[in-house]
C-alpha positions in Angstrom: -59.8 82.9 -33.7 -59.8 79.9 -36.1 -62.5 77.2 -35.7 -60.0 74.3 -34.7 -56.7 74.6 -32.6 -53.2 74.1 -33.8 -52.2 70.9 -32.2 -48.9 70.8 -33.9 -47.6 72.3 -30.8 -46.7 69.4 -28.2 -48.3 71.4 -25.2 -51.4 72.1 -27.2 -51.6 68.5 -28.4 -51.5 67.5 -24.7 -54.1 69.8 -23.4 -56.4 69.2 -26.6 -56.0 65.5 -27.4 -54.7 63.7 -24.4 -57.7 64.4 -21.9 -60.2 62.1 -20.7 -63.0 61.3 -23.0 -60.6 61.1 -26.0 -59.7 57.6 -25.5 -61.3 56.3 -28.6 -60.0 59.0 -30.6 -56.2 58.2 -29.3 -57.0 54.3 -30.0 -58.2 54.9 -33.5 -55.3 57.2 -34.3 -52.8 54.7 -33.1 -54.8 52.0 -35.2 -54.2 54.1 -38.4 -50.6 54.5 -37.6 -49.7 50.8 -36.9 -51.5 48.6 -39.6 -53.3 45.6 -38.1 -53.3 47.0 -34.5 -56.8 46.7 -32.8 -57.4 48.5 -29.6 -60.6 47.4 -27.7 -60.0 49.9 -24.8 -57.5 52.4 -24.1 -56.5 53.9 -20.6 -54.6 57.3 -20.2 -51.8 57.0 -18.0 -49.5 59.8 -16.0 -47.2 61.2 -18.2 -44.7 62.2 -15.6 -41.9 59.6 -15.4 -38.8 59.7 -12.9 -35.4 58.8 -13.6 -33.7 55.7 -11.7 -34.3 57.5 -8.4 -37.2 59.9 -7.2 -34.8 62.7 -7.0 -33.7 62.4 -10.7 -35.1 64.8 -13.3 -38.8 64.1 -14.4 -39.5 63.5 -18.1 -42.9 64.7 -19.3 -44.4 62.8 -22.2 -47.1 64.2 -24.4 -49.4 61.1 -23.8 -48.9 57.6 -22.5 -51.7 55.0 -22.6 -52.0 51.3 -22.2 -54.3 48.9 -24.2 -56.7 46.1 -23.0 -53.8 43.9 -23.9 -51.3 45.7 -21.7 -49.4 47.2 -24.8 -48.1 50.7 -23.7 -48.0 53.6 -26.3 -46.0 56.7 -25.8 -47.3 59.5 -28.3 -45.2 62.4 -29.0 -45.9 65.5 -31.1 -42.9 67.6 -32.4 -43.7 70.8 -34.5 -40.0 71.9 -35.1 -37.1 69.9 -36.3 -34.6 68.8 -33.5 -31.2 67.1 -33.8 -31.0 63.6 -32.5 -34.6 63.4 -32.3 -34.6 59.7 -32.9 -32.1 59.1 -29.9 -34.4 61.2 -27.6 -37.2 58.7 -28.6 -35.0 56.0 -27.8 -34.3 57.4 -24.3 -38.2 57.7 -24.0 -38.5 54.1 -24.5 -36.3 53.3 -21.6 -38.9 54.6 -19.0 -41.6 52.1 -19.8 -39.3 49.1 -19.9 -37.9 50.1 -16.2 -41.5 50.5 -15.1 -42.6 47.1 -16.4 -39.8 45.5 -14.4 -40.3 47.5 -11.4 -44.0 46.4 -11.3 -42.9 42.8 -11.7 -40.5 43.2 -8.6 -43.1 45.0 -6.4 -45.7 42.2 -7.2 -43.0 39.5 -6.1 -42.2 41.6 -2.9 -46.0 41.9 -2.2 -46.6 38.1 -2.8 -49.0 38.7 -6.0 -46.5 37.6 -8.4 -46.1 33.6 -8.0 -43.6 32.7 -10.6 -39.9 33.6 -10.7 -38.9 37.0 -11.8 -38.2 37.0 -15.6 -37.4 39.9 -17.8 -40.3 39.3 -20.5 -41.9 42.7 -21.4 -45.3 43.5 -23.0 -44.9 45.6 -26.3 -43.8 49.3 -26.2 -44.6 51.6 -29.0 -43.2 55.1 -29.3 -45.3 56.8 -31.6 -44.2 60.2 -33.0 -45.9 62.8 -35.1 -43.4 65.4 -36.6 -43.9 68.4 -38.8 -40.8 68.1 -40.7 -38.7 65.3 -42.7 -36.4 62.7 -40.9 -33.4 61.7 -42.9 -33.5 58.2 -44.4 -31.0 56.2 -46.4 -33.8 55.3 -48.9 -37.4 56.2 -49.5 -38.3 52.7 -49.7 -38.4 52.8 -45.9 -41.5 55.0 -45.9 -45.0 53.4 -45.9 -47.3 55.7 -48.2 -44.3 58.0 -48.2 -45.3 59.3 -44.7 -44.6 56.6 -42.2 -41.4 54.8 -40.9 -41.3 51.9 -38.6 -38.9 50.3 -36.6 -38.0 47.4 -34.4 -35.1 45.4 -33.3 -33.8 43.0 -35.8 -30.7 41.6 -37.5 -29.3 43.9 -40.1 -28.1 40.9 -42.0 -31.3 38.8 -42.2 -34.0 40.7 -40.7 -34.5 38.4 -38.0 -36.8 39.9 -35.2 -34.9 39.8 -32.0 -37.8 40.9 -30.0 -41.2 42.4 -30.5 -41.2 44.4 -27.3 -39.8 47.7 -28.6 -41.1 49.4 -31.7 -40.9 53.0 -33.0 -43.5 54.8 -35.4 -42.7 58.3 -37.1 -45.4 60.0 -39.0 -43.5 62.8 -41.1 -46.1 65.5 -41.9 -43.3 67.3 -43.7 -43.4 64.6 -46.3 -47.1 65.3 -47.2 -47.3 66.4 -50.9 -51.0 67.2 -50.7 -51.4 70.9 -50.1 -54.0 73.0 -48.3 -57.4 72.9 -50.3 -56.3 69.7 -52.1 -58.0 67.3 -49.6 -59.6 65.4 -52.5 -56.0 64.0 -53.5 -55.6 62.2 -50.2 -55.5 58.5 -51.2 -55.8 56.8 -47.8 -56.9 57.5 -44.0 -53.3 57.8 -43.5 -52.8 60.6 -45.8 -56.3 62.3 -44.6 -54.9 62.0 -40.9 -51.7 63.7 -42.2 -53.7 66.5 -43.8 -56.0 66.9 -40.9 -53.1 67.2 -38.5 -51.1 69.6 -40.7 -54.0 71.9 -41.9 -56.7 71.5 -39.4 -56.4 75.1 -37.7 -56.7 76.6 -41.2 -59.9 74.6 -42.2 -63.5 75.6 -41.6 -64.8 72.2 -41.4 -63.9 68.5 -41.6 -63.5 67.6 -45.4 -66.5 65.5 -46.5 -64.1 63.1 -48.1 -62.7 62.0 -44.7 -65.4 59.4 -43.7 -63.4 57.2 -41.2 -64.7 57.5 -37.8 -61.5 59.0 -36.6 -62.1 62.4 -38.1 -65.3 63.4 -36.3 -63.6 62.6 -33.1 -60.4 64.5 -34.0 -62.1 67.5 -35.4 -64.6 67.6 -32.6 -61.8 67.4 -29.7 -59.9 70.2 -31.6 -63.0 72.6 -32.0 -62.7 75.7 -29.7 -66.5 75.9 -29.4 -66.3 72.3 -27.9 -63.7 73.4 -25.2 -64.1 74.6 -21.7 -63.3 78.3 -21.3 -60.4 77.5 -19.2 -59.1 75.1 -21.9 -59.5 77.6 -24.7 -57.6 80.1 -22.6 -54.6 77.6 -22.0 -54.4 76.8 -25.6 -54.5 80.5 -26.7 -51.7 81.1 -24.1 -49.6 78.2 -25.3 -49.9 79.6 -28.9 -49.2 83.0 -27.7 -46.0 81.7 -25.8 -44.7 79.9 -29.0 -45.3 83.3 -31.1 -43.0 84.9 -28.5 -40.3 82.3 -28.8 -40.4 82.4 -32.6 -40.2 86.2 -32.5 -37.2 86.1 -30.1 -35.3 83.6 -32.3 -36.0 85.8 -35.5 -34.7 88.8 -33.5 -31.4 86.8 -32.5 -31.1 85.7 -36.1 -31.2 89.2 -37.5 -29.0 90.3 -34.7 -26.6 87.9 -35.8 -26.8 88.6 -39.5 -26.4 92.6 -38.6 -23.1 91.7 -36.6 -22.0 89.3 -39.3 -22.6 92.2 -41.9 -20.8 94.7 -39.7 -17.7 92.6 -39.4 -17.8 91.8 -43.0 -17.9 95.4 -44.1 -15.1 96.4 -41.7 -12.7 93.6 -43.2 -13.9 94.4 -46.5 -13.0 98.2 -46.0 -9.6 97.1 -44.7 -9.0 94.7 -47.4 -10.1 97.3 -50.0 -8.0 100.0 -48.9 -4.9 97.7 -49.0 -5.8 96.3 -52.3 -6.9 99.7 -53.5 -3.4 101.4 -52.6 -1.6 98.5 -54.1 -3.5 98.3 -57.2 -4.6 101.8 -57.7 -8.2 100.6 -57.9 -9.9 102.0 -54.7 -12.6 103.7 -56.5 -13.7 100.5 -58.4 -13.4 98.5 -55.1 -15.4 100.9 -53.2 -18.3 100.7 -55.7 -18.1 97.0 -56.1 -18.4 96.3 -52.2 -21.1 99.1 -52.0 -23.0 97.3 -54.5 -22.4 93.9 -53.0 -23.3 95.2 -49.4 -26.6 96.4 -50.7 -27.4 93.2 -52.6 -26.4 91.1 -49.4 -28.4 93.3 -47.0 -31.4 93.2 -49.2 -31.1 89.3 -49.6 -30.6 88.9 -45.9 -33.8 90.7 -45.2 -35.9 89.0 -47.7 -34.5 85.5 -46.4 -35.5 86.6 -42.9 -38.9 87.8 -43.9 -39.5 84.5 -45.6 -38.3 82.5 -42.6 -40.6 84.3 -40.2 -43.6 84.0 -42.6 -43.1 80.5 -43.0 -43.1 79.8 -39.2 -46.2 82.0 -38.7 -47.9 80.3 -41.6 -47.3 76.6 -40.1 -48.9 77.9 -37.1 -52.0 78.9 -38.8 -51.5 82.8 -38.6 -53.8 84.6 -40.7 -52.2 85.6 -44.0 -53.1 89.3 -43.6 -51.4 89.3 -40.1 -48.2 87.7 -41.9 -48.3 90.4 -44.6 -48.2 93.2 -42.0 -45.4 91.5 -40.0 -43.2 90.6 -43.0 -44.3 92.9 -45.9 -44.4 89.9 -48.1 -47.2 89.8 -50.6 -50.0 87.2 -50.4 -48.7 85.4 -53.4 -45.4 85.1 -51.8 -46.8 83.7 -48.5 -48.9 81.2 -50.3 -46.0 80.0 -52.3 -43.9 79.2 -49.0 
């Protein structure tokens, strides 16, 4: 077992980080991701949110918290790419908006809210940590090449319509510092990205990382500091993710095999027709045989590299990846 847990999995992040006692850690992480933000205290809130009716589907966020100034933060961890991810975060923002209005309405009904009903909102921040790259029209949108931030404003003048809704994306896939190069991190932001991406493959917190965030982050993620039940829970989460990746890879290989079989059948039929017409059946057969062999080899190699890359991003030991894929240590390290 490694010293630190892999919290790039959203369930592991929730179990390891979003737990009583880690409020200061979460507050400091948010401060790093939102320049100028100062949080005196932070309170963790329930992560289950109903739809418009209690019978509606429940949404489970990774972390929900409120600050001493009543700002609300939704923090999400996403390890694997997903289509329409930004739209999903927009949908998530609708829950705290509705919650604030419901609270006002209930206070009016109970006589606790003496002023007329209004639609003013306390600021809401949807903070996403993703282990991939999001699409952008220009790299200029990125702060330190890693973070993009959005609000609601005019596309013509940039005039802000409201400061009540904000989105922050930390893209770990854009980190150019590789494992073992922690000395090249130029800011606390880059150090945070490095820690989240590689922590489960480190033996200790890098000495260069002096911000108070890092003892909190590494301390919370260290298996030795967890209760036994939490250790078992995190291990089960990682085992489940490995099973899912293995199943996806099996389906991928099955699809490749079916595609190659169909291609060979079509190739044989075309080859016979062309061979009979042109008298080149022998040449076509040899050419297709060579092509099939090369395609099969390339397909297997690509599948092995894909599996190795997924396993490496999860912190699986290189020797185990070698046994599972047959790739050499140099090939695995180059991924």
